[in-house]
Structure formats: structure tokens, C-alpha cells
C-alpha positions in Angstrom: 17.1 59.5 11.8 15.0 62.3 10.2 12.0 60.9 8.2 10.4 62.3 5.0 7.5 64.6 5.7 4.7 63.8 3.2 1.8 66.4 2.4 -1.5 66.3 4.1 -4.9 65.8 2.4 -8.5 66.0 3.2 -10.0 62.6 2.4 -13.1 62.1 0.5 -15.2 59.4 2.2 -16.9 58.4 -1.1 -13.6 57.1 -2.5 -11.4 54.2 -1.3 -9.2 55.5 1.7 -6.2 53.5 0.8 -6.2 54.8 -2.8 -6.4 58.4 -1.8 -3.6 57.9 0.7 -1.5 56.1 -1.8 -2.0 58.8 -4.4 -1.1 61.6 -2.0 2.0 59.9 -0.7 3.1 59.1 -4.3 2.7 62.7 -5.3 4.8 63.7 -2.3 7.6 61.2 -3.0 7.8 62.1 -6.6 7.8 65.8 -5.8 10.3 65.7 -3.0 13.5 67.8 -3.0 16.9 65.8 -3.6 17.8 66.8 -0.1 14.7 65.3 1.5 15.2 62.1 3.7 14.5 58.8 2.1 13.3 57.1 5.3 9.5 57.3 5.6 7.7 57.5 9.0 6.5 54.2 10.5 3.1 52.7 9.4 1.6 54.0 12.8 3.0 57.5 12.2 1.7 57.6 8.7 -1.7 56.3 9.7 -1.9 59.1 12.3 -0.8 61.8 9.8 -3.5 60.8 7.3 -6.2 59.9 9.9 -6.7 56.3 8.7 -6.2 52.8 10.2 -2.9 51.1 10.2 -4.5 48.4 8.0 -5.5 51.0 5.4 -2.0 52.5 5.6 -0.5 49.2 4.9 -2.7 48.7 1.9 -1.6 52.2 0.5 2.1 51.3 1.1 1.7 48.0 -0.6 0.5 49.8 -3.7 3.6 52.0 -3.7 5.9 49.1 -3.1 4.3 47.2 -6.0 5.0 50.1 -8.1 8.7 50.2 -7.0 8.7 53.6 -5.4 9.4 52.3 -1.9 11.2 49.4 -0.4 10.3 47.8 3.0 12.8 46.2 5.3 11.9 44.3 8.5 13.1 46.0 11.5 14.9 48.8 9.5 11.8 50.7 8.1 10.3 51.8 4.8 12.6 53.9 2.4 11.9 55.7 -0.9 13.6 54.1 -3.8 15.5 57.1 -5.3 16.1 55.3 -8.7 12.5 54.0 -9.5 11.4 54.5 -12.8 8.4 57.1 -12.9 6.8 56.2 -16.3 3.6 54.8 -14.9 0.2 54.8 -16.5 -2.2 57.7 -15.7 -4.8 56.5 -13.3 -7.9 58.7 -12.6 -10.2 57.7 -9.8 -11.9 61.0 -9.1 -9.7 62.8 -6.5 -7.6 65.9 -7.0 -4.8 64.0 -5.4 -4.9 61.5 -8.2 -4.5 64.2 -10.7 -1.6 65.6 -8.7 0.0 62.2 -8.5 -0.4 61.7 -12.4 1.5 64.9 -13.0 4.3 64.4 -10.7 7.5 62.5 -10.9 9.2 63.8 -14.2 11.8 66.3 -14.9 10.1 69.5 -15.9 11.4 72.4 -18.1 9.5 75.7 -18.3 9.6 76.4 -22.0 7.8 79.9 -21.9 5.3 81.9 -20.0 3.3 85.1 -20.4 0.0 86.5 -21.1 -2.2 86.1 -24.1 -5.8 86.7 -25.3 -8.0 83.7 -24.3 -7.9 81.1 -27.1 -11.1 80.8 -29.1 -11.2 77.1 -28.2 -11.2 77.9 -24.6 -13.5 81.0 -24.6 -16.4 79.1 -22.9 -14.3 78.5 -19.8 -13.3 82.2 -19.4 -16.3 84.2 -20.3 -15.4 86.9 -17.8 -11.8 87.5 -18.7 -10.0 88.8 -21.8 -6.5 87.5 -21.1 -5.0 84.7 -19.3 -1.7 83.8 -18.1 0.1 81.0 -20.1 2.7 78.4 -19.1 4.2 75.9 -21.4 6.3 73.1 -20.0 8.2 70.0 -21.2 8.2 66.9 -19.0 10.8 64.1 -19.4 11.6 60.7 -17.8 13.9 61.5 -14.9 16.0 58.3 -15.7 16.2 58.3 -19.4 15.7 61.9 -20.3 13.2 60.9 -22.9 10.4 63.5 -23.3 7.0 62.1 -22.4 4.6 65.2 -22.8 4.1 68.8 -23.1 1.6 70.9 -21.4 0.1 74.3 -21.7 -1.7 75.8 -18.8 -4.2 78.9 -19.0 -4.6 80.5 -15.7 -6.8 83.2 -14.4 -4.5 86.3 -14.1 -5.2 87.1 -10.4 -4.1 83.6 -9.5 -1.0 83.8 -11.8 0.3 86.9 -9.9 0.8 84.5 -6.9 2.6 81.8 -8.8 6.4 81.3 -8.4 7.9 79.9 -11.5 10.4 77.8 -9.5 7.3 76.0 -8.1 6.2 75.1 -11.5 9.4 73.3 -12.2 9.2 71.2 -9.1 5.4 70.6 -8.9 2.2 70.1 -11.1 0.0 73.1 -11.6 -2.8 71.5 -9.7 -0.6 71.3 -6.7 0.7 74.7 -7.0 -2.7 76.2 -7.3 -4.0 74.2 -4.3 -1.2 74.1 -1.9 0.8 77.1 -2.7 -1.6 79.7 -4.1 -4.5 78.4 -2.0 -7.2 78.1 -4.6 -10.3 76.5 -3.5 -10.4 73.6 -6.1 -13.7 72.0 -6.2 -13.5 69.5 -9.2 -11.5 68.8 -12.4 -13.1 67.8 -15.6 -10.9 65.6 -18.0 -11.3 65.0 -21.6 -9.0 62.6 -23.4 -9.0 62.0 -27.1 -6.6 60.4 -29.7 -4.9 62.9 -32.1 -2.0 62.8 -34.5 1.3 64.7 -33.6 1.6 68.1 -35.1 5.0 69.6 -36.0 5.5 71.2 -32.7 4.5 68.1 -30.8 6.6 65.8 -32.9 9.7 68.0 -32.3 9.2 68.4 -28.6 8.2 64.7 -27.9 10.7 63.3 -30.4 8.0 61.2 -32.2 7.3 60.9 -36.0 5.0 63.6 -37.4 1.4 62.3 -37.4 2.2 59.5 -34.9 -0.5 58.8 -32.4 -0.7 60.9 -29.2 -3.2 61.4 -26.3 -4.7 64.9 -26.3 -5.9 65.8 -22.7 -7.8 68.8 -21.6 -8.3 69.3 -17.9 -10.6 72.0 -16.6 -10.2 73.0 -13.0 -13.2 74.7 -11.3 -13.7 76.4 -7.8 -16.8 75.8 -5.6 -18.7 78.5 -7.4 -18.2 76.9 -10.7 -15.6 79.3 -11.9 -12.9 78.0 -14.1 -9.4 78.6 -12.5 -7.1 76.8 -15.0 -7.4 74.9 -18.1 -4.4 72.4 -19.0 -3.9 71.2 -22.5 -1.4 68.3 -22.4 0.0 66.1 -25.3 1.1 62.7 -24.1 3.2 60.1 -26.2 0.8 57.5 -27.3 3.4 54.9 -26.5 4.1 55.8 -23.0 0.6 56.5 -21.5 -2.8 55.0 -21.0 -5.8 56.4 -19.1 -7.9 54.3 -16.7 -11.0 55.8 -15.3 -12.9 54.1 -12.4 -16.5 55.1 -11.6 -18.1 54.2 -8.4 -21.9 53.3 -7.7 -23.3 55.5 -5.1 
């Protein structure tokens, strides 16, 4: 029987390996195509794929099992749960794969795209360009159809020229830039603040005007410190929370 083929990652040895593996596998599962197999490779095969021990792999799989994304059957194997609810909290631990996992697993509609002058509020991030490519997407819960967030991405034009719009419907922008476009992502800086829903957000997310929302700004940098993408996302305040874990070095 054919097994599901997860994406590969480069592990950061400063972060817990089981967490990075679980987040990468979670993003692969949530971003899969409907025709992809539901059966996962064995623990040993997955451990070899990610370059970790079987014990680490087992801990990563337990995380996904507890979340309800997979089911494990003795002597039959491990399977993706196709009807699992995808509205889990946003958890940021410091890896790019955590960002990809956070953005995955929802129905995505591309509302519009084009080019525009750099917004004044984002001018500090794009000092060397006059225009950026813009993408506006609405994400909804796969099971209920309930809108959960809407996002605007502002991308350097030379990168946007290599973006396929179909990929943006299937995958998060971070994954498209890293794995499809081949951008050298070094870090992502996140800012989250409480705001009140404006008329556009109220309409798109189907929440009362001036109700609480989470306003997220994610700035993606390459190794030279140049900003590749700035994402501005409005999350429904009743559906999401952010947890940030800082490690002592």
C-alpha cells in the first residue's frame, strides 16, 4: 500500500527535535492533496526521513495523535484522520515550520491580487522598492465553512513573479516562498496585538463590528536581512490564541 510522503526539513538543534518534526509533519498533513494516501510510513521510515531517533519520532506522532490529526492501529499502521477538526491554537516556538503549520489546514480563497505602492505603515520594511505584489486571502474552517481569518501579504516583486496562484490556495505563503520559489528564509518576526474589527474584517469574518480580533504582522527576512514578505492577518478573537515559548541558551 502506498504511503503518504511528508515534506523534508532542516532541523534546528537549538529547538526540541520532536516539536520541529511534529510541526513539519502537521503542515504536510494539512497541506496534502485529496488524492494523497492516508497511510503514513512506519515509525522507523519516518525517523529515517527526518534524521531523528525512533523515540523522538514516537513523541512527535503522539503530539499529532493527541490533536486528532492521526490515528494509530496496532499491526495496521498509522493513518491520517481525514475529518479531524483543524481549528487549533496558534503555537509559535521559533521555527519556520511552526509558522507553516500554524497557517495550514484551512480552506483558502484568494480574494484578489495585484501590485500596489508600498503602504506607508510598511515602508520601513521595503526601503529599496516602490511597489510590492499584494495577495488577499480568506481562510475558513474546512469542516464548518466558518471564516477564521483574512490575510494580506506584501511580497517583493521579483519573488512574486515566480509565485503560482494555485499554490497560494493550497499552501501558506511561507511554504510557497521557501519550498516552491526557493527563497532563503532566515527568520520571521511576529507582532500580535488586540484590535477591534473594522467594517471589512467584520464582514469577511462574520463577526460584529468592533468585536475583538487578533492583529498579526509577520515579517520574513532572508540571510542578508532583507525583507521578503510582510503578512498582515486578522484572526477571529474567539477562535485563536497565541503561545510563545522562549528557550534559555
